[in-house]
Residue, then its C-alpha position, 0 to 999 in steps of 0.5 A: x742899276x740894271x733892269x731885271x729884263x736886262x738881267x735875264x738877258x745876261x742869265x740867258x748869255x751866260x747861260x749859252x756860253x757856260x753850257x758850251x765849255x763845260x761838261x754838265x755838273x752832277x751833285x753825288x748825294x753822299x749817304x755816310x753818316x754825319x761823322x764826315x766834313x759834310x756835316x755842317x752843312x744841312x741836306x735840308x732848307x730851314x723852314x718857309x725857305x727853298x734851297x739852290x744850288x748854282x752851276x759852281x755848285x755853290x749852296x744858296x737857300x732863299x726864304x720861300x717868298x722869293x717864288x715870287x720874284x721874276x728873275x728866280x722864276x725865270x732861273x727855275x724855268x732856265x734850270x729846268x730846260x737845261x738840266x731837268x727836274x730832279x727826282x732826288x737831288x738838288x735844283x740847280x740853278x744855271x748861273x754861277x755863284x757870283x750871280x746869285x749873288x748879286x742879284x739876290x742884292x738887288 
């Protein structure tokens, strides 16, 4: 089993490697009507939840209680350091979807 400290170290290592190998990804906000192909994906989080995106643009919705989780807090701090605070766009975490699935399961 991986401890939270090791998980955070892995995330930092992956963040630095990813930053070297990829261009910045920014999600474009669509102002089109609801009949587009993305209409099945709500842009608003459910009540009591928050939404984040991974570096590979996968969307994750978590309950607000996850904000008490140390791993989620560290990822949010790392996101602020790498991407800044979005004014009107989504929060993008500096990890991929596989890492988020793994951290959600543990």
